[in-house]
N, C-alpha and C positions, 0 to 999 in steps of 0.2 A: 905470780906463781902460786899453785896450791901445793899443799903437803899432804904428804901419805906416809905413814907408819913404816919406818925401816924394817919391821917384822915380815911384810909383805915378799922384798925380794930375797930375805933369809930362808923363806919356806920355801919360793919358786926356786932357788939354785939347788935345793936338794933333792928335787924330784927331775932333774935335768938328766935324762938318757942318753948317754953316747959318750966317746972321749973326749968331752968338753974341759976346759981347764975352769974349775969355777970358781977359784980364786980371783981370775983374771976377770970374768964374768962380774964379781962384786967390786973389784978394786975401784973402778969411776965414781962408784956411790960413797967411797970412803968407808966401806965395812968390810970386815974380815970372817972369815967362817969361822965356827966354834967360837966367837967373842961373845960377848954378853948380849942377850937379847933383852931389849927395854923397848917395848910398843911406843913409848912416847917420844923416841929418837925418831925425827922426822927428817924425811927428803923430798926434795923437789916433784912434783908429780911428772914433768918432763923427763927428768933423769929415771924415773922409774918406767915410764913407758919406752925411753931408749933402750934400758937395760931387757925388758921383756922382748924386743925386737932383736935384742943381740942373743938371746937364749933362743928365740924362734929360728935365728939363721944356724944355729947349731945342735939343736935337740934332733934327735932320730925321728919324733913323733911329733911336732910341733902343733897337729889340733887337738892331741888329746893333753898336751901339758898344763891348761887351764884345767881339765879335770881332776889329773892328779895332784896338783895344789889343792884343789877343793877337799879331796879327801883325805889329804894328810892334815887339814887344820882341825885344831881342837879348841874347845872353849878357853882352856888353860893359858894358849897362846896369846890370848888378848888381854891378858893382866884384867883390870879391874872390869872392864867391858864383858868380858868373858864370864865373870864370876856373877855379873848381874844376870846377864842371859841367861846362864842356867838355875840362877835363883829365883828366877820369876816362875810364878804359881802356875802359869799354862803357857804354850806357844803364843799364844796372842800376846802374853806379857812380855815374852824376849822381842817380839818383833816391833814391840811399841818401844822397847827399851834402845833397838838400834833406830827408830826413828828418831829418839830424843837424843840418843848419846854418842851417835858416829861419829860426830867433830871430832871425839878424842883420838881415832884412829885415822880421820881422811878430811880435807876441808873441800875435797873435790867432789864428795858423793853426799847424797841425800836421800834417807829411805823415807817412804811413805806407804802405809797401811792403808788401802782404799777398799771399802767394804762392796762386796758384792749381793746379789740376792742370794748364792749360795756358800759364801765365804767371804774371802778376800784376794787381793793382788798386794804382794809386798814388791813395790817399787824399786828400783835401782835409777836415781835420776844423778847424771853424770855430764857436764858439759865437756866441750871442746871437740876436736877435728877428729873424725872418727877413724886415726891412724890405726895400723895393726897392734900397736904396744896398748893403745885404748880397749880397742875388741878384746885382747886376750886378757886385760884387765878385768874386765866387766864378766866374761863368761867365768872367771875364776871367783869373782866375787860372788857369782849365783851358786857355784858351786859349793862355795864356803858355806854359803847360808844353808844349804841343802845338808851339808855334812855337820854341822853343829845343829840343825834341827834334828837329825837322826840321833846325833850323841844325846839331848837332852828330856825328847819326848819319850813317855811311859808306853808310847804305843808306836809300833813300826810307822815311819814317816814316809809319806809319798805326796808329792805337788800333782796336782790336776793335769796342769801345764806349764812349759816354761817358753817364756818370749825372749827372744834376743834380736835386735834392730837391725843387726849388722848382716850381711848374706851369708848362706850356710856354706860351709867347707865342702869339699868333694862328697865326703861321707859324714854322714849325722849319726850313723849308729851307735858311735863309742857315747854319745851326748844321750840318746835315749835311752840307752843300757845305763849309763850312770844314773840319770834321773829319775828313769821308771817309769814315764808318763811321755807323752808327744811334746817335741821340742820345736817350736814355730821361730824360726830364722825369717830375717826380713820384716820383722812384726815392728808395730807402731810405738813398741816399748819395749824396756827391760824387765824384767818382772817373774815373779813364782805366782801363780793361781793355787791358791790352796781352800780346801772346805773347812765349812764353817766346824765340822766336827773335830778335825785336825787343829784349827785353830782352839779348839776348847780341850785340847790334850792336855792333862797335866804334866808339869815336867819332872823328872824321876826325883831331884832334888829341891824342889821348888819350895820357898820357905818365905812367907810376907816378911819376916823380919829382917831375914839376913837382905834380901832383895831391896828392903828400905835402905839398909846401912849403905849397899854400896851403891844405889841412886844418889843418898849424900855425897858420897866421895867423888862421883863422875860429875854432879852438880859442880863440885869444887873444882876439878880439873877444867871444865869447861870454861870458868873462872879464870883460870889462870892460865888459859891458852895464849901463846905468844904472837899467833896469827891476829893482827888486829881487824882482818877484813874477814873473819871468819861467821860473824851472826850477819855481816851483809849479805856475805856470798848464800848463806843459808835463807834469808829471808828472799834474796833473788831467785833462788831455785825452787822456792815455793810459789812465790808470784808467778813465774815464767809456767810451772805445770798446772796453773789454774787460770791461766788468759783464756782458753778457748770457751772457758763458760762465763767468762766476764772479768772484770777487775775484782780480785778478793778483799775482802774487808781487812783493816789493820788488826781487827780482834779474832777474825778466822786465823790469819795467818800465828800470831802471837798464842793463840791455844793449840796448835800445831806444835808449836817449838815449847811447849809447856809451860807458858809463862803468862802473865796478865798485860792486856793493850798497853797499859801504863808504864809496866815494866820494860816492854820493848820499846816502846818510845824514848824512854829515860836512857836506855842502854844505846840507841841509835844517835841519841842528841850527843853523848858522852865522846860519840866519834865524830861528831861533825857532819851526821847525816840524818836523813829522816826517810820515813816511810814512802813519804809520794815520791822523792827523788829515786828510789831503790826502784819503784813501780816504773817511772820513765825509763831508767836504765835498762828492767826488764824486758820493757815493750820495745825498747830501740833495739836492743841486742839481738831479741827473736826475731823482730823483721827484717833486720840485714841479713841475719841469717837463712831465713825462709826466702827471701828475694834471691841470696846467693846459691843457696844449694838445693832448692826445688822449683818445681815448674807451677806450683799454683797461682790462682791469678790473684791480682792485687785485691778484690774483694773478699777472696777466700783468706788472704792473709790479714786483710782489716779485721775481720773476725776472728782468726786465731791469736792476735795480738789483744783482743779485748776491747775493741772497737766496734759501735754499734751501725758503723757505716765506712764506706770506703774514703769519703771527703775527710773525715775527722782523721783517719789514717794519715791520708795525704799532708794535710796542715801540720800535724804532728812530726811527721818524719821531715817535713821540709825546715821544720823550725830545728830538729835536731841535726841533719846533716846538710841544711843549705840548699837542697835540693830534692826534687819529687821521688817516691819510688820508683816512678816508671822512667827516669832519667839514671836515677841509680843501676837499676836493672839494665837499661839499654847500655850503659858504659861498661857491665858486665860482659855483656854480650859481644859488645864490640872488640872484648879481650878475649879472655879466656872461661868467661861465666857461663852457667849454664843457659841454655834455652828455656825460652818462657812460653806460656801458654794465656798470656792476658785477654780477660775477655771483658 
């Protein structure tokens, strides 16, 4: 199970519109309205998605609840993470902090800043079944990023584009009005695309000294996390998002986690794991997900999981699962799995 800060359901419930019993919505999470808000208090991700689905069932306009929640977020809500975000000297610095320190708020989401020719994508990577709760959570996260970017930037913030993987709601007008840019549903990613000039925008309260102080504080929080698999989850997410371009080097993954390769090896070894083990787990999980949920051919899936040829993927998959990818997919088709287009 992953973990998500209890801050989020507390903010969500205050944005519910209609005659809903807000106390009853929070009760299954063991939370009370008006109680102390501690971003370090975590709940299970599945419980949070259940909660969002209960909210969607009673809200008068569930399509816009993620936008309302995003608009309500402020840096100070996030504790030390929010202070590090707004004290970064530029918006790019804020995004770099999200990439490094989001684990203090959730173990199920990874942020990645991917440079482009005219700026960068700020990716939100989150594994799991794309049930309604997860879809609402992803939209709320992207809306929150826009809100706290607007809060800290010294010039008006507007993304170039917003990308969302799941299908569009009946109307996207509210989303485009909120973000102020094209919103592409059914995309291949969950991300904001921002211009280079936006990335370089100075933050209103940017201060390198203060930013360094909070970065040190957050490093200590990362070391104290009680989720023993958080570092493994981060490595797997980073590996998975890189596999289509080949298996990443340990040094590259470590650099994106703001540590040396030797430090990453040591921290994994302390948990009885290794980088190669996590690479295999990532390829195995991605391969099974692509076989189960897509119509890609076996050779396409081989390349997308970092193999240079289909035969290598087949051998590895048989070692992992005791059967070939074709047999795995055939069994899915015989039951309720998706149809494939093997070539």
